[in-house]
Backbone and ligand atoms as CSV (ligand in chain L), in Angstrom:
chain,resi,resn,atom,element,x,y,z
A,1,MET,N,N,17.776,-3.273,-12.073
A,1,MET,CA,C,16.517,-3.862,-12.024
A,1,MET,C,C,15.570,-3.050,-13.035
A,2,ASP,N,N,14.924,-3.774,-13.946
A,2,ASP,CA,C,13.867,-3.114,-14.813
A,2,ASP,C,C,12.723,-2.608,-13.939
A,3,CYS,N,N,12.235,-1.543,-14.277
A,3,CYS,CA,C,11.110,-0.906,-13.487
A,3,CYS,C,C,9.872,-0.801,-14.324
A,4,LYS,N,N,8.789,-1.319,-13.932
A,4,LYS,CA,C,7.562,-1.141,-14.646
A,4,LYS,C,C,6.764,-0.051,-13.999
A,5,PHE,N,N,5.748,0.500,-14.686
A,5,PHE,CA,C,5.047,1.602,-14.195
A,5,PHE,C,C,3.543,1.287,-14.229
A,6,VAL,N,N,2.896,1.912,-13.193
A,6,VAL,CA,C,1.430,1.791,-13.112
A,6,VAL,C,C,0.936,2.712,-14.247
A,7,LYS,N,N,-0.134,2.247,-14.976
A,7,LYS,CA,C,-0.741,3.101,-15.985
A,7,LYS,C,C,-1.610,4.170,-15.358
A,8,ARG,N,N,-1.156,5.420,-15.479
A,8,ARG,CA,C,-1.927,6.549,-14.932
A,8,ARG,C,C,-1.828,7.645,-16.036
A,9,SER,N,N,-2.827,8.474,-16.011
A,9,SER,CA,C,-2.834,9.629,-16.936
A,9,SER,C,C,-1.946,10.653,-16.422
A,10,PHE,N,N,-1.545,11.549,-17.252
A,10,PHE,CA,C,-0.719,12.681,-16.903
A,10,PHE,C,C,-1.332,13.476,-15.726
A,11,PHE,N,N,-2.669,13.724,-15.854
A,11,PHE,CA,C,-3.415,14.583,-14.867
A,11,PHE,C,C,-3.552,13.787,-13.521
A,12,GLN,N,N,-3.731,12.457,-13.649
A,12,GLN,CA,C,-3.798,11.693,-12.417
A,12,GLN,C,C,-2.479,11.771,-11.645
A,13,ARG,N,N,-1.356,11.758,-12.406
A,13,ARG,CA,C,-0.047,11.899,-11.774
A,13,ARG,C,C,0.219,13.281,-11.212
A,14,VAL,N,N,-0.199,14.222,-12.005
A,14,VAL,CA,C,0.041,15.631,-11.541
A,14,VAL,C,C,-0.770,15.906,-10.217
A,15,PHE,N,N,-2.009,15.341,-10.255
A,15,PHE,CA,C,-2.775,15.651,-8.931
A,15,PHE,C,C,-2.573,14.522,-7.900
A,16,GLY,N,N,-1.780,13.533,-8.179
A,16,GLY,CA,C,-1.521,12.493,-7.187
A,16,GLY,C,C,-2.748,11.655,-6.883
A,17,VAL,N,N,-3.432,11.215,-7.904
A,17,VAL,CA,C,-4.654,10.431,-7.702
A,17,VAL,C,C,-4.176,8.859,-7.681
A,18,SER,N,N,-4.269,8.278,-6.636
A,18,SER,CA,C,-3.722,6.863,-6.618
A,18,SER,C,C,-4.845,5.932,-7.184
A,19,GLU,N,N,-4.265,4.813,-7.709
A,19,GLU,CA,C,-5.219,3.786,-8.297
A,19,GLU,C,C,-5.843,2.961,-7.273
A,20,THR,N,N,-5.194,2.798,-6.104
A,20,THR,CA,C,-5.697,1.946,-5.025
A,20,THR,C,C,-6.805,2.670,-4.300
A,21,LYS,N,N,-7.894,1.978,-4.092
A,21,LYS,CA,C,-9.054,2.616,-3.439
A,21,LYS,C,C,-9.110,2.228,-1.941
A,22,LYS,N,N,-9.966,2.942,-1.287
A,22,LYS,CA,C,-10.306,2.580,0.141
A,22,LYS,C,C,-11.193,1.281,0.041
A,23,PRO,N,N,-11.441,0.550,1.137
A,23,PRO,CA,C,-12.163,-0.697,1.050
A,23,PRO,C,C,-13.652,-0.432,0.614
A,24,THR,N,N,-14.093,-1.365,-0.191
A,24,THR,CA,C,-15.505,-1.320,-0.682
A,24,THR,C,C,-16.406,-1.445,0.566
A,25,VAL,N,N,-16.054,-2.367,1.454
A,25,VAL,CA,C,-16.840,-2.556,2.776
A,25,VAL,C,C,-16.113,-1.692,3.773
A,26,ALA,N,N,-16.596,-0.439,3.998
A,26,ALA,CA,C,-15.946,0.506,4.783
A,26,ALA,C,C,-15.595,0.028,6.233
A,27,ASN,N,N,-16.428,-0.792,6.798
A,27,ASN,CA,C,-16.145,-1.252,8.197
A,27,ASN,C,C,-15.445,-2.575,8.248
A,28,CYS,N,N,-14.700,-2.945,7.258
A,28,CYS,CA,C,-13.965,-4.210,7.243
A,28,CYS,C,C,-12.719,-4.190,8.131
A,29,TRP,N,N,-12.395,-3.080,8.697
A,29,TRP,CA,C,-11.225,-2.975,9.563
A,29,TRP,C,C,-11.509,-2.177,10.788
A,30,GLU,N,N,-10.605,-2.385,11.806
A,30,GLU,CA,C,-10.605,-1.622,12.959
A,30,GLU,C,C,-9.166,-1.370,13.431
A,31,TYR,N,N,-8.943,-0.308,14.253
A,31,TYR,CA,C,-7.609,-0.110,14.739
A,31,TYR,C,C,-7.670,0.138,16.189
A,32,GLU,N,N,-6.793,-0.573,16.854
A,32,GLU,CA,C,-6.751,-0.377,18.362
A,32,GLU,C,C,-5.387,-0.904,18.888
A,33,ASP,N,N,-4.844,-0.207,19.816
A,33,ASP,CA,C,-3.626,-0.626,20.437
A,33,ASP,C,C,-2.424,-1.020,19.476
A,34,GLY,N,N,-2.361,-0.132,18.451
A,34,GLY,CA,C,-1.293,-0.429,17.472
A,34,GLY,C,C,-1.521,-1.562,16.524
A,35,LYS,N,N,-2.725,-2.059,16.481
A,35,LYS,CA,C,-3.088,-3.186,15.512
A,35,LYS,C,C,-4.164,-2.712,14.564
A,36,LEU,N,N,-3.893,-2.805,13.259
A,36,LEU,CA,C,-4.869,-2.708,12.301
A,36,LEU,C,C,-5.398,-4.104,11.963
A,37,VAL,N,N,-6.594,-4.357,12.292
A,37,VAL,CA,C,-7.181,-5.701,12.100
A,37,VAL,C,C,-8.156,-5.665,10.922
A,38,ILE,N,N,-7.942,-6.462,9.873
A,38,ILE,CA,C,-8.802,-6.452,8.656
A,38,ILE,C,C,-9.515,-7.752,8.561
A,39,ASN,N,N,-10.774,-7.692,8.361
A,39,ASN,CA,C,-11.561,-8.958,8.163
A,39,ASN,C,C,-11.481,-9.261,6.659
A,40,LEU,N,N,-10.717,-10.353,6.359
A,40,LEU,CA,C,-10.468,-10.683,4.971
A,40,LEU,C,C,-11.751,-11.243,4.287
A,41,HIS,N,N,-12.640,-11.682,5.056
A,41,HIS,CA,C,-13.946,-12.122,4.492
A,41,HIS,C,C,-14.720,-10.916,3.781
A,42,GLU,N,N,-14.594,-9.743,4.367
A,42,GLU,CA,C,-15.225,-8.574,3.909
A,42,GLU,C,C,-14.320,-7.738,2.865
A,43,ALA,N,N,-12.997,-7.866,3.139
A,43,ALA,CA,C,-12.001,-7.103,2.309
A,43,ALA,C,C,-11.716,-7.993,1.091
A,44,SER,N,N,-12.645,-8.113,0.175
A,44,SER,CA,C,-12.452,-9.043,-0.963
A,44,SER,C,C,-11.373,-8.633,-1.907
A,45,GLU,N,N,-11.081,-7.335,-1.917
A,45,GLU,CA,C,-9.998,-6.784,-2.745
A,45,GLU,C,C,-8.691,-7.484,-2.400
A,46,LEU,N,N,-8.532,-7.990,-1.198
A,46,LEU,CA,C,-7.268,-8.550,-0.835
A,46,LEU,C,C,-7.227,-10.099,-1.052
A,47,ARG,N,N,-8.223,-10.665,-1.691
A,47,ARG,CA,C,-8.203,-12.029,-1.810
A,47,ARG,C,C,-7.494,-12.640,-3.012
A,48,THR,N,N,-7.116,-11.753,-3.907
A,48,THR,CA,C,-6.451,-12.208,-5.116
A,48,THR,C,C,-5.103,-11.525,-5.286
A,49,PRO,N,N,-4.119,-12.277,-5.749
A,49,PRO,CA,C,-2.737,-11.671,-5.961
A,49,PRO,C,C,-2.872,-10.393,-6.775
A,50,GLY,N,N,-2.137,-9.400,-6.345
A,50,GLY,CA,C,-2.147,-8.078,-7.003
A,50,GLY,C,C,-3.181,-7.168,-6.427
A,51,GLY,N,N,-4.041,-7.606,-5.581
A,51,GLY,CA,C,-5.123,-6.790,-4.937
A,51,GLY,C,C,-4.472,-5.855,-3.856
A,52,ALA,N,N,-5.088,-4.770,-3.661
A,52,ALA,CA,C,-4.566,-3.814,-2.648
A,52,ALA,C,C,-5.732,-2.996,-2.078
A,53,ILE,N,N,-5.606,-2.500,-0.948
A,53,ILE,CA,C,-6.525,-1.566,-0.297
A,53,ILE,C,C,-5.702,-0.489,0.414
A,54,ARG,N,N,-6.167,0.767,0.399
A,54,ARG,CA,C,-5.531,1.742,1.243
A,54,ARG,C,C,-6.453,1.983,2.381
A,55,PHE,N,N,-5.863,2.000,3.596
A,55,PHE,CA,C,-6.579,2.279,4.879
A,55,PHE,C,C,-6.067,3.569,5.431
A,56,GLU,N,N,-7.102,4.415,5.727
A,56,GLU,CA,C,-6.757,5.737,6.255
A,56,GLU,C,C,-8.006,6.376,6.929
A,57,GLY,N,N,-7.727,7.283,7.721
A,57,GLY,CA,C,-8.787,7.991,8.368
A,57,GLY,C,C,-9.292,7.319,9.661
A,58,GLY,N,N,-10.358,7.831,10.247
A,58,GLY,CA,C,-10.779,7.232,11.521
A,58,GLY,C,C,-9.718,7.486,12.577
A,59,ASN,N,N,-9.443,6.489,13.390
A,59,ASN,CA,C,-8.463,6.606,14.407
A,59,ASN,C,C,-7.098,6.001,14.002
A,60,LEU,N,N,-6.901,5.712,12.741
A,60,LEU,CA,C,-5.716,5.125,12.197
A,60,LEU,C,C,-4.642,6.292,12.189
A,61,PRO,N,N,-3.470,6.126,12.894
A,61,PRO,CA,C,-2.573,7.244,12.942
A,61,PRO,C,C,-1.728,7.504,11.728
A,62,VAL,N,N,-1.697,6.583,10.821
A,62,VAL,CA,C,-0.922,6.728,9.580
A,62,VAL,C,C,-1.683,6.120,8.423
A,63,ARG,N,N,-1.429,6.531,7.218
A,63,ARG,CA,C,-2.047,5.856,6.079
A,63,ARG,C,C,-1.324,4.564,5.824
A,64,VAL,N,N,-2.043,3.493,5.546
A,64,VAL,CA,C,-1.477,2.134,5.313
A,64,VAL,C,C,-1.952,1.562,4.002
A,65,LEU,N,N,-1.002,1.055,3.259
A,65,LEU,CA,C,-1.355,0.351,2.007
A,65,LEU,C,C,-1.066,-1.181,2.286
A,66,VAL,N,N,-2.161,-1.949,2.024
A,66,VAL,CA,C,-2.045,-3.399,2.236
A,66,VAL,C,C,-2.115,-4.050,0.898
A,67,VAL,N,N,-1.170,-4.930,0.539
A,67,VAL,CA,C,-1.112,-5.545,-0.796
A,67,VAL,C,C,-1.082,-7.034,-0.669
A,68,CYS,N,N,-1.873,-7.661,-1.540
A,68,CYS,CA,C,-1.703,-9.166,-1.707
A,68,CYS,C,C,-0.727,-9.355,-2.749
A,69,GLY,N,N,0.449,-9.915,-2.484
A,69,GLY,CA,C,1.598,-9.950,-3.388
A,69,GLY,C,C,1.298,-11.040,-4.478
A,70,GLU,N,N,2.168,-11.126,-5.413
A,70,GLU,CA,C,2.028,-11.977,-6.598
A,70,GLU,C,C,1.910,-13.439,-6.158
A,71,GLY,N,N,2.572,-13.795,-5.035
A,71,GLY,CA,C,2.549,-15.117,-4.533
A,71,GLY,C,C,1.443,-15.373,-3.459
A,72,GLY,N,N,0.620,-14.386,-3.299
A,72,GLY,CA,C,-0.514,-14.493,-2.346
A,72,GLY,C,C,-0.093,-14.117,-0.945
A,73,GLU,N,N,1.177,-13.659,-0.741
A,73,GLU,CA,C,1.624,-13.189,0.576
A,73,GLU,C,C,1.127,-11.778,0.848
A,74,TYR,N,N,0.967,-11.380,2.085
A,74,TYR,CA,C,0.501,-10.062,2.371
A,74,TYR,C,C,1.673,-9.168,2.842
A,75,ARG,N,N,1.590,-7.887,2.369
A,75,ARG,CA,C,2.573,-6.931,2.847
A,75,ARG,C,C,1.853,-5.624,3.121
A,76,ALA,N,N,2.438,-4.857,4.114
A,76,ALA,CA,C,1.837,-3.618,4.421
A,76,ALA,C,C,2.902,-2.498,4.480
A,77,TYR,N,N,2.564,-1.346,4.039
A,77,TYR,CA,C,3.535,-0.245,3.952
A,77,TYR,C,C,2.865,1.039,4.518
A,78,ARG,N,N,3.665,1.822,5.066
A,78,ARG,CA,C,3.195,3.223,5.327
A,78,ARG,C,C,2.925,3.862,4.028
A,79,ASN,N,N,1.739,4.338,3.790
A,79,ASN,CA,C,1.389,4.784,2.419
A,79,ASN,C,C,1.684,6.201,2.179
A,80,GLN,N,N,2.996,6.490,2.171
A,80,GLN,CA,C,3.510,7.869,2.063
A,80,GLN,C,C,4.914,7.739,1.449
A,81,CYS,N,N,5.012,8.198,0.213
A,81,CYS,CA,C,6.284,8.335,-0.508
A,81,CYS,C,C,7.201,9.236,0.356
A,82,THR,N,N,8.484,8.903,0.256
A,82,THR,CA,C,9.458,9.655,1.093
A,82,THR,C,C,9.981,10.951,0.314
A,83,HIS,N,N,9.567,11.046,-0.973
A,83,HIS,CA,C,9.875,12.296,-1.724
A,83,HIS,C,C,9.064,13.357,-1.080
A,84,PHE,N,N,9.412,14.636,-1.395
A,84,PHE,CA,C,8.761,15.696,-0.650
A,84,PHE,C,C,7.224,15.859,-0.902
A,85,GLY,N,N,6.730,15.342,-1.937
A,85,GLY,CA,C,5.233,15.403,-2.140
A,85,GLY,C,C,4.454,14.452,-1.208
A,86,HIS,N,N,5.128,13.467,-0.672
A,86,HIS,CA,C,4.520,12.476,0.261
A,86,HIS,C,C,3.217,11.841,-0.239
A,87,ARG,N,N,3.216,11.513,-1.597
A,87,ARG,CA,C,1.976,11.012,-2.219
A,87,ARG,C,C,1.808,9.557,-1.818
A,88,ARG,N,N,0.637,9.133,-2.202
A,88,ARG,CA,C,0.225,7.698,-1.906
A,88,ARG,C,C,0.953,6.759,-2.932
A,89,LEU,N,N,0.844,5.440,-2.579
A,89,LEU,CA,C,1.533,4.387,-3.361
A,89,LEU,C,C,0.495,3.448,-3.947
A,90,ASP,N,N,0.897,2.774,-5.039
A,90,ASP,CA,C,0.098,1.701,-5.593
A,90,ASP,C,C,0.984,0.527,-5.936
A,91,PRO,N,N,0.384,-0.724,-5.872
A,91,PRO,CA,C,1.167,-1.817,-6.295
A,91,PRO,C,C,1.338,-1.760,-7.819
A,92,VAL,N,N,2.470,-2.210,-8.331
A,92,VAL,CA,C,2.692,-2.313,-9.756
A,92,VAL,C,C,2.307,-3.675,-10.234
A,93,PRO,N,N,1.290,-3.841,-11.085
A,93,PRO,CA,C,0.867,-5.173,-11.547
A,93,PRO,C,C,1.946,-6.008,-12.102
A,94,GLY,N,N,1.922,-7.339,-11.690
A,94,GLY,CA,C,2.944,-8.255,-12.204
A,94,GLY,C,C,4.317,-8.203,-11.603
A,95,THR,N,N,4.403,-7.372,-10.527
A,95,THR,CA,C,5.693,-7.193,-9.855
A,95,THR,C,C,5.382,-7.305,-8.402
A,96,ASN,N,N,6.418,-7.326,-7.519
A,96,ASN,CA,C,6.157,-7.138,-6.160
A,96,ASN,C,C,6.707,-5.733,-5.667
A,97,THR,N,N,6.514,-4.717,-6.568
A,97,THR,CA,C,6.988,-3.469,-6.192
A,97,THR,C,C,5.720,-2.543,-5.985
A,98,VAL,N,N,5.986,-1.400,-5.321
A,98,VAL,CA,C,4.908,-0.442,-5.146
A,98,VAL,C,C,5.470,0.933,-5.646
A,99,GLN,N,N,4.587,1.778,-6.071
A,99,GLN,CA,C,5.046,2.947,-6.807
A,99,GLN,C,C,4.275,4.187,-6.391
A,100,CYS,N,N,4.970,5.339,-6.281
A,100,CYS,CA,C,4.257,6.567,-5.949
A,100,CYS,C,C,3.415,6.994,-7.066
A,101,CYS,N,N,2.242,7.486,-6.851
A,101,CYS,CA,C,1.271,7.932,-7.805
A,101,CYS,C,C,1.592,9.259,-8.474
A,102,SER,N,N,2.682,9.920,-8.080
A,102,SER,CA,C,3.031,11.172,-8.529
A,102,SER,C,C,3.731,11.090,-9.902
A,103,ILE,N,N,4.045,12.220,-10.446
A,103,ILE,CA,C,4.672,12.370,-11.750
A,103,ILE,C,C,6.099,11.754,-11.735
A,104,ASN,N,N,6.781,11.677,-10.583
A,104,ASN,CA,C,8.127,11.132,-10.586
A,104,ASN,C,C,8.187,9.702,-10.315
A,105,LYS,N,N,7.047,9.053,-10.024
A,105,LYS,CA,C,7.041,7.589,-9.994
A,105,LYS,C,C,8.083,6.886,-9.160
A,106,SER,N,N,8.437,7.389,-8.017
A,106,SER,CA,C,9.437,6.636,-7.219
A,106,SER,C,C,8.866,5.333,-6.905
A,107,THR,N,N,9.695,4.316,-7.056
A,107,THR,CA,C,9.288,2.904,-6.958
A,107,THR,C,C,10.147,2.225,-5.888
A,108,PHE,N,N,9.438,1.272,-5.172
A,108,PHE,CA,C,10.057,0.592,-4.045
A,108,PHE,C,C,9.944,-0.881,-4.167
A,109,ASP,N,N,10.970,-1.661,-3.737
A,109,ASP,CA,C,10.881,-3.100,-3.856
A,109,ASP,C,C,9.972,-3.643,-2.743
A,110,SER,N,N,9.823,-4.970,-2.654
A,110,SER,CA,C,8.919,-5.538,-1.657
A,110,SER,C,C,9.330,-5.238,-0.221
A,111,SER,N,N,10.619,-4.921,-0.032
A,111,SER,CA,C,11.110,-4.591,1.285
A,111,SER,C,C,11.063,-3.110,1.575
A,112,GLY,N,N,10.567,-2.360,0.615
A,112,GLY,CA,C,10.427,-0.867,0.772
A,112,GLY,C,C,11.624,-0.105,0.377
A,113,ASN,N,N,12.568,-0.668,-0.198
A,113,ASN,CA,C,13.765,0.026,-0.703
A,113,ASN,C,C,13.554,0.770,-1.990
A,114,THR,N,N,14.103,2.017,-2.070
A,114,THR,CA,C,13.871,2.714,-3.255
A,114,THR,C,C,14.712,2.047,-4.394
A,115,ILE,N,N,13.994,1.831,-5.514
A,115,ILE,CA,C,14.698,1.198,-6.700
A,115,ILE,C,C,14.620,2.189,-7.941
A,116,PHE,N,N,13.759,3.236,-7.822
A,116,PHE,CA,C,13.666,4.105,-8.998
A,116,PHE,C,C,13.126,5.464,-8.435
A,117,GLY,N,N,13.513,6.540,-9.078
A,117,GLY,CA,C,12.919,7.802,-8.743
A,117,GLY,C,C,13.702,8.567,-7.654
A,118,PRO,N,N,13.114,9.751,-7.373
A,118,PRO,CA,C,13.787,10.713,-6.513
A,118,PRO,C,C,13.591,10.491,-4.977
A,119,ALA,N,N,12.805,9.492,-4.579
A,119,ALA,CA,C,12.550,9.301,-3.125
A,119,ALA,C,C,13.923,9.043,-2.389
A,120,PRO,N,N,14.204,9.830,-1.367
A,120,PRO,CA,C,15.558,9.726,-0.786
A,120,PRO,C,C,15.598,8.577,0.212
A,121,HIS,N,N,14.521,8.004,0.682
A,121,HIS,CA,C,14.651,6.969,1.738
A,121,HIS,C,C,13.689,5.797,1.347
A,122,SER,N,N,13.858,4.709,1.953
A,122,SER,CA,C,12.982,3.579,1.785
A,122,SER,C,C,11.624,3.961,2.555
A,123,ILE,N,N,10.550,3.174,2.106
A,123,ILE,CA,C,9.278,3.382,2.850
A,123,ILE,C,C,9.238,2.360,3.983
A,124,HIS,N,N,8.469,2.711,5.029
A,124,HIS,CA,C,8.270,1.853,6.157
A,124,HIS,C,C,7.357,0.651,5.839
A,125,CYS,N,N,7.888,-0.565,6.196
A,125,CYS,CA,C,7.099,-1.742,6.029
A,125,CYS,C,C,6.552,-2.192,7.394
A,126,TYR,N,N,5.314,-2.637,7.548
A,126,TYR,CA,C,4.854,-2.999,8.788
A,126,TYR,C,C,4.684,-4.618,8.815
A,127,PRO,N,N,4.976,-5.185,9.893
A,127,PRO,CA,C,4.804,-6.681,10.071
A,127,PRO,C,C,3.286,-7.025,9.852
A,128,VAL,N,N,3.039,-8.183,9.218
A,128,VAL,CA,C,1.669,-8.613,8.975
A,128,VAL,C,C,1.602,-10.042,9.512
A,129,GLU,N,N,0.518,-10.339,10.231
A,129,GLU,CA,C,0.163,-11.654,10.608
A,129,GLU,C,C,-1.170,-12.080,10.109
A,130,LYS,N,N,-1.372,-13.381,9.792
A,130,LYS,CA,C,-2.645,-13.839,9.313
A,130,LYS,C,C,-3.161,-14.838,10.317
A,131,ASP,N,N,-4.411,-14.608,10.755
A,131,ASP,CA,C,-5.047,-15.431,11.740
A,131,ASP,C,C,-6.363,-15.778,11.219
A,132,GLN,N,N,-6.402,-16.916,10.523
A,132,GLN,CA,C,-7.652,-17.364,9.787
A,132,GLN,C,C,-8.150,-16.267,8.866
A,133,GLU,N,N,-9.333,-15.716,9.114
A,133,GLU,CA,C,-9.916,-14.655,8.211
A,133,GLU,C,C,-9.544,-13.277,8.645
A,134,LYS,N,N,-8.546,-13.205,9.534
A,134,LYS,CA,C,-8.135,-11.831,9.980
A,134,LYS,C,C,-6.691,-11.602,9.536
A,135,LEU,N,N,-6.465,-10.393,9.099
A,135,LEU,CA,C,-5.113,-9.946,8.807
A,135,LEU,C,C,-4.785,-8.839,9.924
A,136,ILE,N,N,-3.658,-9.003,10.453
A,136,ILE,CA,C,-3.304,-8.036,11.558
A,136,ILE,C,C,-1.993,-7.332,11.089
A,137,VAL,N,N,-2.076,-6.039,11.025
A,137,VAL,CA,C,-0.968,-5.283,10.653
A,137,VAL,C,C,-0.433,-4.496,11.903
A,138,LEU,N,N,0.820,-4.719,12.301
A,138,LEU,CA,C,1.321,-4.115,13.510
A,138,LEU,C,C,1.951,-2.749,13.136
A,139,ILE,N,N,1.182,-1.724,13.591
A,139,ILE,CA,C,1.583,-0.323,13.259
A,139,ILE,C,C,2.551,0.242,14.294
A,140,SER,N,N,3.731,0.628,13.671
A,140,SER,CA,C,4.640,1.488,14.516
A,140,SER,C,C,4.909,2.673,13.719
A,141,GLU,N,N,4.821,3.793,14.274
A,141,GLU,CA,C,4.874,5.026,13.543
A,141,GLU,C,C,6.300,5.361,13.320
L,1,LIG,S1,S,6.033,12.365,-4.039
L,1,LIG,FE1,FE,6.660,10.354,-4.618
L,1,LIG,S2,S,8.081,10.713,-6.207
L,1,LIG,FE2,FE,7.510,12.736,-5.551
């Protein structure tokens, strides 16, 4: 499989600066009882294919990357590369892959399987349900 790469500078990769940001509207999500619930009305970054947000901090037990895929479907991943740097991930534009922001660019297919780079294991995918304007990510650590 041909692998595309997210455009990042050398220094961004060395320091592991991910392209994907936290939500613009900070309180567009909440976490309780294993469910990350995102208000899509406020999470505008997720309304167009290729959009993504990283969720972390607060009472969320793991970092989560949520992506609106090229076909408009939603996917969620544990936002932690399985290579030893455990850096964050970004969606690769025009593909349904996600990629580590580090210098080694480990890349994973839509199911989380490693397709490029040194990451020794797949990344964890979380089930996603859509309920009108709410996106519910079922978190299992
Ligand atoms: S931490 Fe992801 S490739 Fe090294």
